[in-house]
KESEVEX-226436 format. One record per residue: residue number from 1; x negated, y, z of N, C-alpha, C, O in turn. Coordinates in steps of 0.05 Angstrom, whole numbers. Example, Ala and Ser with C-alpha at 12.3 -4.5 7.8 and 13.67 -1.06 7.14 Angstrom:
2
<1,<-264,-114,156>,<-246,-90,156>,<-264,-66,156>,<-285,-66,169>>
<2,<-257,-45,142>,<-273,-21,143>,<-258,1,157>,<-268,23,161>>
This chain:
244
<1,<151,-411,371>,<143,-387,357>,<166,-367,357>,<188,-374,349>>
<2,<161,-343,367>,<181,-322,368>,<190,-314,340>,<176,-319,321>>
<3,<213,-301,339>,<223,-291,313>,<204,-271,301>,<201,-270,277>>
<4,<192,-254,318>,<173,-234,308>,<149,-247,296>,<139,-239,274>>
<5,<138,-267,310>,<114,-282,300>,<121,-297,275>,<105,-299,256>>
<6,<145,-308,274>,<153,-323,250>,<156,-304,226>,<147,-311,204>>
<7,<168,-281,230>,<170,-262,209>,<143,-253,198>,<138,-251,174>>
<8,<124,-248,217>,<97,-239,209>,<84,-261,193>,<71,-256,172>>
<9,<86,-286,202>,<73,-308,188>,<84,-311,160>,<70,-316,141>>
<10,<110,-308,158>,<123,-311,132>,<115,-288,113>,<110,-293,90>>
<11,<114,-263,124>,<106,-241,107>,<77,-244,97>,<71,-237,74>>
<12,<59,-253,115>,<32,-257,106>,<30,-279,85>,<15,-276,66>>
<13,<45,-300,90>,<45,-322,70>,<55,-313,43>,<43,-319,22>>
<14,<76,-297,43>,<87,-286,18>,<67,-268,4>,<64,-268,-20>>
<15,<53,-252,20>,<33,-234,9>,<10,-248,-5>,<1,-240,-26>>
<16,<2,-271,7>,<-21,-285,-4>,<-13,-306,-25>,<-30,-317,-38>>
<17,<13,-310,-28>,<21,-329,-49>,<15,-318,-77>,<3,-332,-93>>
<18,<23,-294,-82>,<17,-280,-107>,<10,-251,-100>,<24,-239,-84>>
<19,<-10,-241,-113>,<-18,-213,-108>,<5,-194,-116>,<19,-198,-136>>
<20,<7,-172,-101>,<28,-152,-107>,<23,-139,-134>,<41,-134,-149>>
<21,<-3,-134,-140>,<-11,-119,-164>,<-40,-125,-169>,<-55,-130,-150>>
<22,<-49,-125,-194>,<-77,-129,-200>,<-96,-110,-186>,<-119,-117,-181>>
<23,<-87,-87,-178>,<-104,-68,-164>,<-107,-74,-135>,<-122,-61,-121>>
<24,<-91,-93,-125>,<-93,-101,-96>,<-107,-128,-95>,<-95,-149,-102>>
<25,<-131,-128,-85>,<-148,-153,-85>,<-149,-163,-57>,<-162,-152,-39>>
<26,<-136,-186,-52>,<-135,-199,-26>,<-158,-218,-23>,<-168,-229,-43>>
<27,<-167,-223,2>,<-189,-243,6>,<-180,-271,-2>,<-157,-279,4>>
<28,<-197,-286,-15>,<-189,-312,-26>,<-184,-332,-4>,<-169,-352,-9>>
<29,<-195,-329,20>,<-192,-349,41>,<-170,-341,61>,<-168,-354,82>>
<30,<-155,-320,55>,<-134,-312,74>,<-145,-296,97>,<-169,-295,101>>
<31,<-127,-284,113>,<-136,-269,136>,<-146,-286,159>,<-135,-308,163>>
<32,<-165,-277,174>,<-174,-291,198>,<-155,-286,222>,<-153,-302,240>>
<33,<-142,-263,221>,<-124,-255,242>,<-99,-243,229>,<-101,-225,213>>
<34,<-76,-254,235>,<-51,-245,222>,<-44,-216,229>,<-28,-204,214>>
<35,<-56,-205,250>,<-49,-178,257>,<-68,-157,245>,<-64,-133,248>>
<36,<-89,-167,232>,<-108,-149,218>,<-114,-160,191>,<-127,-181,189>>
<37,<-105,-147,170>,<-110,-157,143>,<-127,-137,128>,<-120,-113,125>>
<38,<-150,-146,118>,<-169,-129,104>,<-170,-138,75>,<-171,-162,69>>
<39,<-169,-119,57>,<-168,-124,28>,<-182,-102,14>,<-194,-84,26>>
<40,<-182,-102,-13>,<-194,-81,-29>,<-172,-70,-48>,<-157,-84,-61>>
<41,<-171,-43,-49>,<-153,-29,-66>,<-168,-16,-89>,<-186,0,-84>>
<42,<-161,-23,-114>,<-174,-12,-137>,<-160,14,-146>,<-135,15,-145>>
<43,<-175,33,-155>,<-163,58,-163>,<-146,54,-188>,<-156,42,-208>>
<44,<-122,65,-189>,<-105,62,-212>,<-117,76,-236>,<-130,97,-234>>
<45,<-113,65,-260>,<-123,78,-284>,<-110,105,-288>,<-89,110,-278>>
<46,<-124,122,-304>,<-114,149,-310>,<-111,167,-286>,<-95,185,-286>>
<47,<-127,161,-265>,<-128,179,-241>,<-158,184,-235>,<-175,170,-246>>
<48,<-164,204,-219>,<-192,209,-212>,<-204,186,-196>,<-229,185,-192>>
<49,<-188,167,-187>,<-197,145,-171>,<-202,119,-188>,<-208,98,-177>>
<50,<-199,121,-214>,<-198,98,-231>,<-224,81,-231>,<-222,57,-237>>
<51,<-246,93,-225>,<-272,78,-226>,<-280,66,-199>,<-300,54,-197>>
<52,<-263,71,-178>,<-271,63,-151>,<-254,40,-140>,<-233,32,-151>>
<53,<-264,30,-118>,<-250,9,-102>,<-254,16,-73>,<-276,26,-65>>
<54,<-234,11,-56>,<-236,19,-28>,<-228,-5,-11>,<-209,-19,-17>>
<55,<-242,-7,11>,<-235,-27,31>,<-212,-16,48>,<-214,6,59>>
<56,<-191,-31,50>,<-167,-22,64>,<-159,-42,85>,<-160,-66,80>>
<57,<-151,-33,109>,<-143,-50,130>,<-115,-44,139>,<-108,-20,143>>
<58,<-98,-65,142>,<-72,-62,155>,<-73,-73,183>,<-82,-95,187>>
<59,<-65,-57,202>,<-63,-65,230>,<-34,-68,237>,<-19,-49,235>>
<60,<-26,-93,245>,<2,-99,248>,<8,-102,278>,<-5,-119,291>>
<61,<26,-86,289>,<31,-87,318>,<47,-111,326>,<59,-125,309>>
<62,<47,-118,351>,<61,-141,361>,<91,-137,358>,<107,-156,358>>
<63,<100,-112,356>,<129,-106,353>,<139,-109,324>,<162,-106,319>>
<64,<121,-115,305>,<128,-118,277>,<149,-139,275>,<146,-160,287>>
<65,<170,-136,259>,<175,-114,240>,<191,-90,251>,<198,-72,236>>
<66,<196,-90,277>,<210,-67,288>,<193,-42,289>,<204,-19,290>>
<67,<167,-45,289>,<148,-23,288>,<131,-26,263>,<125,-49,256>>
<68,<124,-4,249>,<109,-7,224>,<79,-13,229>,<68,-6,250>>
<69,<67,-26,209>,<38,-28,210>,<24,-2,204>,<38,17,196>>
<70,<-1,0,210>,<-17,24,203>,<-37,16,182>,<-49,-6,183>>
<71,<-42,34,163>,<-61,29,141>,<-85,48,144>,<-81,71,150>>
<72,<-109,37,141>,<-134,53,143>,<-152,47,119>,<-156,24,112>>
<73,<-163,69,108>,<-184,66,88>,<-210,63,103>,<-218,82,117>>
<74,<-223,41,100>,<-249,37,113>,<-272,50,96>,<-293,56,107>>
<75,<-266,53,70>,<-285,67,52>,<-275,96,49>,<-252,101,46>>
<76,<-294,115,50>,<-286,143,49>,<-273,150,23>,<-282,141,1>>
<77,<-252,166,24>,<-237,174,0>,<-228,203,4>,<-221,211,26>>
<78,<-229,218,-17>,<-219,246,-17>,<-190,246,-26>,<-184,244,-50>>
<79,<-172,248,-6>,<-143,245,-13>,<-128,261,8>,<-134,259,32>>
<80,<-107,276,0>,<-92,292,20>,<-80,275,42>,<-78,285,65>>
<81,<-71,251,37>,<-57,235,56>,<-74,215,71>,<-63,196,83>>
<82,<-100,219,71>,<-118,201,85>,<-135,218,104>,<-149,237,95>>
<83,<-135,212,130>,<-150,228,150>,<-180,224,145>,<-190,202,140>>
<84,<-194,247,146>,<-223,246,141>,<-238,230,162>,<-256,214,155>>
<85,<-231,233,187>,<-247,220,209>,<-240,191,213>,<-258,175,219>>
<86,<-215,184,210>,<-206,156,216>,<-199,140,192>,<-199,115,193>>
<87,<-192,153,169>,<-183,138,146>,<-154,130,147>,<-144,115,130>>
<88,<-140,139,168>,<-111,132,170>,<-95,144,148>,<-99,166,139>>
<89,<-76,128,138>,<-58,136,116>,<-33,148,128>,<-20,137,146>>
<90,<-25,171,117>,<0,184,125>,<20,182,103>,<16,194,81>>
<91,<42,167,107>,<63,165,87>,<89,160,102>,<89,145,122>>
<92,<111,171,92>,<136,169,106>,<145,140,111>,<156,134,132>>
<93,<140,122,92>,<148,94,95>,<137,81,120>,<149,64,132>>
<94,<113,90,128>,<100,78,152>,<105,95,177>,<92,90,198>>
<95,<122,114,175>,<128,131,198>,<158,134,202>,<171,115,209>>
<96,<169,157,196>,<197,162,203>,<216,146,185>,<239,142,194>>
<97,<208,137,162>,<226,122,144>,<222,92,146>,<233,77,129>>
<98,<208,83,166>,<203,54,168>,<229,39,173>,<246,48,188>>
<99,<231,16,161>,<254,-2,165>,<244,-31,168>,<225,-38,154>>
<100,<255,-47,186>,<247,-75,189>,<250,-91,163>,<239,-113,161>>
<101,<265,-81,144>,<269,-95,118>,<244,-92,100>,<242,-107,80>>
<102,<226,-74,107>,<202,-70,91>,<182,-92,98>,<178,-97,121>>
<103,<170,-104,77>,<150,-124,83>,<122,-115,75>,<119,-92,66>>
<104,<102,-132,79>,<74,-124,75>,<68,-118,46>,<51,-101,40>>
<105,<81,-132,28>,<76,-127,-1>,<85,-99,-7>,<71,-84,-22>>
<106,<108,-91,3>,<119,-64,-2>,<99,-43,9>,<94,-23,-4>>
<107,<89,-48,33>,<70,-30,46>,<46,-25,28>,<38,-2,24>>
<108,<34,-46,17>,<11,-43,0>,<17,-28,-26>,<1,-13,-36>>
<109,<40,-33,-37>,<48,-19,-61>,<52,11,-56>,<46,27,-73>>
<110,<62,17,-32>,<66,45,-25>,<39,59,-23>,<35,82,-33>>
<111,<19,46,-10>,<-8,58,-8>,<-20,62,-35>,<-32,82,-40>>
<112,<-18,42,-53>,<-28,45,-80>,<-15,69,-94>,<-28,84,-108>>
<113,<12,71,-90>,<27,93,-103>,<16,120,-94>,<18,139,-110>>
<114,<6,122,-70>,<-4,148,-60>,<-29,157,-77>,<-33,181,-79>>
<115,<-44,138,-88>,<-66,146,-105>,<-57,158,-131>,<-72,172,-145>>
<116,<-32,153,-138>,<-20,164,-163>,<-4,189,-157>,<-6,208,-172>>
<117,<11,189,-135>,<28,212,-128>,<21,221,-99>,<36,214,-81>>
<118,<-1,235,-95>,<-6,246,-68>,<14,266,-60>,<27,280,-77>>
<119,<18,269,-34>,<38,287,-23>,<24,309,-6>,<19,304,17>>
<120,<17,332,-17>,<2,352,-2>,<18,364,20>,<6,378,37>>
<121,<44,360,21>,<61,372,43>,<58,358,69>,<65,368,90>>
<122,<47,333,69>,<42,319,94>,<12,311,95>,<5,289,102>>
<123,<-5,330,89>,<-33,325,87>,<-47,321,114>,<-42,336,133>>
<124,<-63,300,115>,<-81,296,138>,<-109,308,131>,<-124,315,149>>
<125,<-115,309,106>,<-139,322,96>,<-131,349,85>,<-123,351,62>>
<126,<-133,370,102>,<-123,397,94>,<-138,408,69>,<-126,421,53>>
<127,<-164,403,68>,<-179,413,45>,<-168,401,19>,<-164,415,-1>>
<128,<-164,374,19>,<-154,361,-5>,<-126,370,-12>,<-119,375,-35>>
<129,<-109,373,9>,<-81,382,4>,<-80,410,-7>,<-65,416,-26>>
<130,<-96,428,4>,<-96,456,-6>,<-107,458,-34>,<-96,472,-51>>
<131,<-128,443,-40>,<-139,443,-67>,<-120,432,-87>,<-118,443,-109>>
<132,<-106,411,-80>,<-86,400,-98>,<-64,419,-105>,<-55,421,-128>>
<133,<-56,435,-85>,<-34,454,-90>,<-44,478,-106>,<-29,489,-123>>
<134,<-68,488,-100>,<-77,513,-111>,<-93,510,-137>,<-91,528,-154>>
<135,<-107,489,-141>,<-123,486,-165>,<-127,456,-171>,<-146,443,-162>>
<136,<-109,446,-188>,<-109,417,-193>,<-136,408,-206>,<-146,387,-200>>
<137,<-146,424,-225>,<-170,416,-239>,<-194,413,-219>,<-209,394,-222>>
<138,<-196,431,-200>,<-217,429,-179>,<-212,405,-161>,<-231,391,-154>>
<139,<-187,400,-155>,<-181,376,-139>,<-190,350,-153>,<-202,333,-142>>
<140,<-183,349,-179>,<-189,326,-195>,<-220,321,-196>,<-229,299,-194>>
<141,<-235,343,-200>,<-264,341,-202>,<-275,332,-175>,<-293,315,-174>>
<142,<-265,343,-153>,<-275,335,-127>,<-268,306,-120>,<-285,291,-110>>
<143,<-244,297,-127>,<-236,270,-122>,<-253,250,-138>,<-261,229,-128>>
<144,<-259,257,-163>,<-275,240,-180>,<-304,239,-169>,<-317,218,-170>>
<145,<-314,262,-161>,<-341,264,-150>,<-344,247,-125>,<-363,231,-122>>
<146,<-325,250,-106>,<-326,235,-81>,<-322,205,-86>,<-334,189,-72>>
<147,<-307,198,-107>,<-304,170,-114>,<-331,159,-123>,<-338,137,-116>>
<148,<-345,174,-140>,<-371,164,-150>,<-392,162,-128>,<-410,145,-130>>
<149,<-390,179,-108>,<-409,178,-86>,<-403,157,-65>,<-421,143,-56>>
<150,<-378,155,-57>,<-371,138,-34>,<-357,112,-40>,<-360,93,-25>>
<151,<-342,111,-62>,<-326,87,-67>,<-343,64,-76>,<-366,67,-86>>
<152,<-333,40,-73>,<-345,16,-84>,<-339,16,-114>,<-320,29,-123>>
<153,<-354,0,-129>,<-350,-1,-158>,<-327,-19,-165>,<-326,-42,-157>>
<154,<-308,-8,-179>,<-284,-23,-187>,<-292,-48,-203>,<-280,-70,-199>>
<155,<-312,-46,-220>,<-320,-68,-237>,<-331,-92,-221>,<-333,-114,-232>>
<156,<-337,-88,-195>,<-348,-110,-179>,<-326,-129,-169>,<-332,-150,-157>>
<157,<-301,-121,-173>,<-279,-137,-161>,<-262,-150,-183>,<-257,-139,-204>>
<158,<-252,-174,-176>,<-234,-188,-193>,<-213,-200,-176>,<-218,-205,-152>>
<159,<-189,-206,-187>,<-168,-218,-171>,<-177,-245,-160>,<-188,-262,-174>>
<160,<-173,-248,-134>,<-181,-273,-120>,<-157,-292,-119>,<-134,-283,-119>>
<161,<-163,-318,-119>,<-142,-338,-117>,<-136,-343,-88>,<-155,-351,-73>>
<162,<-112,-340,-78>,<-105,-345,-50>,<-111,-374,-42>,<-109,-392,-59>>
<163,<-118,-378,-17>,<-124,-405,-8>,<-99,-422,-8>,<-77,-411,-7>>
<164,<-103,-448,-8>,<-80,-466,-9>,<-62,-463,16>,<-38,-465,14>>
<165,<-74,-456,39>,<-59,-453,63>,<-38,-432,61>,<-16,-434,72>>
<166,<-45,-410,47>,<-26,-388,45>,<-10,-388,19>,<4,-369,13>>
<167,<-12,-410,4>,<3,-412,-21>,<24,-434,-18>,<38,-440,-38>>
<168,<27,-446,5>,<46,-469,9>,<74,-458,14>,<86,-461,35>>
<169,<85,-445,-7>,<111,-433,-4>,<129,-441,-28>,<119,-447,-50>>
<170,<155,-442,-23>,<174,-447,-45>,<194,-426,-44>,<207,-421,-24>>
<171,<198,-412,-67>,<218,-391,-68>,<244,-401,-82>,<243,-413,-103>>
<172,<266,-396,-69>,<292,-403,-80>,<309,-378,-84>,<315,-365,-64>>
<173,<316,-372,-108>,<332,-348,-114>,<360,-355,-120>,<366,-372,-137>>
<174,<379,-342,-105>,<407,-348,-110>,<418,-332,-133>,<403,-317,-146>>
<175,<444,-334,-138>,<456,-321,-161>,<456,-291,-158>,<460,-277,-178>>
<176,<452,-280,-134>,<451,-252,-129>,<423,-240,-130>,<419,-216,-126>>
<177,<404,-257,-136>,<377,-247,-138>,<363,-245,-111>,<341,-234,-110>>
<178,<374,-257,-90>,<362,-256,-64>,<345,-281,-60>,<353,-303,-68>>
<179,<321,-277,-49>,<302,-299,-47>,<300,-310,-18>,<297,-294,1>>
<180,<303,-336,-15>,<299,-349,10>,<273,-363,9>,<268,-380,-9>>
<181,<255,-358,27>,<229,-371,27>,<227,-392,48>,<234,-388,71>>
<182,<218,-416,40>,<214,-438,59>,<185,-442,62>,<170,-447,43>>
<183,<175,-439,87>,<147,-442,92>,<141,-467,109>,<155,-471,129>>
<184,<122,-483,101>,<115,-506,116>,<97,-498,139>,<74,-490,135>>
<185,<107,-500,163>,<93,-492,187>,<76,-515,197>,<86,-533,210>>
<186,<49,-514,192>,<31,-536,199>,<27,-538,228>,<16,-558,238>>
<187,<35,-517,244>,<30,-517,272>,<53,-530,288>,<50,-534,312>>
<188,<75,-537,275>,<97,-550,290>,<90,-579,295>,<78,-593,279>>
<189,<99,-589,319>,<93,-616,326>,<105,-636,307>,<93,-657,301>>
<190,<129,-630,298>,<143,-649,281>,<133,-649,252>,<137,-669,238>>
<191,<120,-627,244>,<110,-625,217>,<132,-619,197>,<127,-618,173>>
<192,<156,-613,208>,<178,-607,190>,<176,-578,180>,<163,-562,192>>
<193,<188,-573,157>,<189,-546,146>,<208,-529,162>,<229,-538,170>>
<194,<201,-504,166>,<219,-485,179>,<229,-465,159>,<213,-454,144>>
<195,<255,-460,159>,<266,-441,141>,<267,-413,153>,<277,-409,175>>
<196,<255,-394,138>,<253,-367,148>,<275,-350,137>,<283,-353,114>>
<197,<286,-332,153>,<306,-314,142>,<295,-299,119>,<272,-289,119>>
<198,<311,-297,98>,<301,-285,73>,<300,-255,75>,<317,-242,89>>
<199,<281,-243,61>,<281,-214,56>,<291,-209,28>,<286,-225,10>>
<200,<305,-188,25>,<315,-181,-1>,<291,-171,-17>,<280,-149,-12>>
<201,<282,-186,-37>,<259,-179,-53>,<265,-162,-77>,<248,-156,-93>>
<202,<291,-154,-80>,<297,-136,-101>,<289,-108,-93>,<287,-102,-69>>
<203,<284,-91,-113>,<276,-63,-107>,<252,-63,-89>,<253,-51,-68>>
<204,<230,-75,-98>,<207,-78,-82>,<196,-52,-72>,<188,-50,-48>>
<205,<196,-32,-88>,<185,-6,-80>,<205,16,-84>,<210,24,-107>>
<206,<216,26,-62>,<235,49,-65>,<219,74,-67>,<195,75,-59>>
<207,<230,96,-77>,<215,121,-80>,<205,131,-53>,<219,128,-33>>
<208,<182,143,-53>,<171,157,-30>,<188,181,-24>,<196,195,-43>>
<209,<193,187,1>,<208,210,8>,<190,230,21>,<177,224,42>>
<210,<187,254,10>,<169,273,21>,<182,290,43>,<205,298,40>>
<211,<167,295,64>,<177,311,86>,<177,340,79>,<158,350,69>>
<212,<199,353,84>,<201,382,80>,<191,396,105>,<201,391,127>>
<213,<172,414,102>,<161,428,124>,<160,458,120>,<149,468,101>>
<214,<173,473,139>,<170,501,141>,<177,515,115>,<195,508,100>>
<215,<161,536,109>,<165,552,85>,<156,537,61>,<141,517,63>>
<216,<164,546,37>,<157,533,13>,<127,534,8>,<114,554,15>>
<217,<116,513,-4>,<87,511,-9>,<80,529,-33>,<98,535,-49>>
<218,<55,537,-36>,<46,552,-59>,<52,537,-85>,<52,513,-85>>
<219,<57,552,-105>,<64,540,-131>,<39,527,-143>,<19,541,-147>>
<220,<40,501,-150>,<17,488,-162>,<11,501,-189>,<29,513,-202>>
<221,<-13,497,-198>,<-20,507,-225>,<-5,492,-246>,<5,470,-241>>
<222,<-3,504,-269>,<13,491,-290>,<2,464,-298>,<16,446,-307>>
<223,<-25,461,-294>,<-37,435,-301>,<-27,413,-282>,<-27,390,-291>>
<224,<-20,420,-257>,<-12,399,-238>,<17,390,-242>,<26,372,-228>>
<225,<31,404,-260>,<59,397,-263>,<64,371,-278>,<85,359,-277>>
<226,<43,362,-291>,<45,336,-305>,<37,314,-287>,<13,311,-282>>
<227,<55,299,-277>,<48,278,-258>,<48,251,-271>,<62,246,-291>>
<228,<33,233,-260>,<31,206,-270>,<57,190,-264>,<69,195,-243>>
<229,<64,173,-281>,<87,155,-276>,<76,127,-274>,<65,116,-293>>
<230,<79,115,-250>,<70,87,-246>,<92,68,-257>,<115,73,-255>>
<231,<83,47,-270>,<101,27,-280>,<113,11,-257>,<133,-3,-261>>
<232,<101,13,-233>,<111,-3,-211>,<130,13,-193>,<146,1,-179>>
<233,<128,40,-194>,<144,55,-176>,<149,83,-188>,<133,92,-204>>
<234,<170,95,-180>,<176,122,-189>,<182,140,-165>,<206,145,-159>>
<235,<161,150,-152>,<166,168,-129>,<177,194,-139>,<176,201,-162>>
<236,<188,209,-119>,<197,236,-126>,<173,253,-134>,<152,251,-121>>
<237,<176,268,-155>,<153,283,-165>,<152,310,-152>,<170,326,-154>>
<238,<129,316,-139>,<124,343,-129>,<98,352,-142>,<98,369,-160>>
<239,<76,340,-133>,<50,345,-146>,<38,318,-152>,<36,302,-134>>
<240,<30,314,-176>,<19,288,-183>,<-7,290,-197>,<-16,312,-202>>
<241,<-19,268,-202>,<-44,268,-216>,<-39,263,-246>,<-25,244,-253>>
<242,<-49,281,-262>,<-43,280,-291>,<-56,256,-304>,<-76,246,-295>>
<243,<-44,248,-326>,<-57,227,-342>,<-80,240,-357>,<-78,262,-367>>
<244,<-103,225,-358>,<-126,236,-372>,<-124,230,-402>,<-142,238,-417>>
């Protein structure tokens, strides 16, 4: 098994061992293909997305972790950073700011964070980005309306228990807080455990960095100046979704 394949297997195993967040619902039987992971993302509370759930797919390239995965909303969502036609997610972490030290748990937390702190300056949905900048109240109403029409019902989902195959992990944390994960590789002829290079699991979610583009954007309405603060992450505040 190549180092890239080993890293991917380890990251998927870590992802399915324990859920990143209650709003991230993974399939209980694990992924059928390690390069395509499909799950459901629940809308964070106190946002226009709070009553919805969305099917989300991560497509992981063969060059991973040297190249970033791509995230797609399979369920339609009204959001500045999600392309209307393809559902592709636009976020710096998965593009110019990608680092091989980022793992799949981090990726999913970043996508969830976008539902709390959208970035209209890198909008793939121009209508949503413009509305968010110019009239927050109208953006909020439209996002809530589109959620009620297109999203799955949040109440239909509950945290799933990962399968035993993807829970066979042991975490060892040293005195510096760095975690070494030992994964039992059932595919090895010897049946021995293989030790995977550890990822630094401290600082799971670093702040999102917004791309500066051209001239300054229109000044958001005063109502948009109150942005939500996630307990899981603290992105740089530009335009956020207010607490209801």
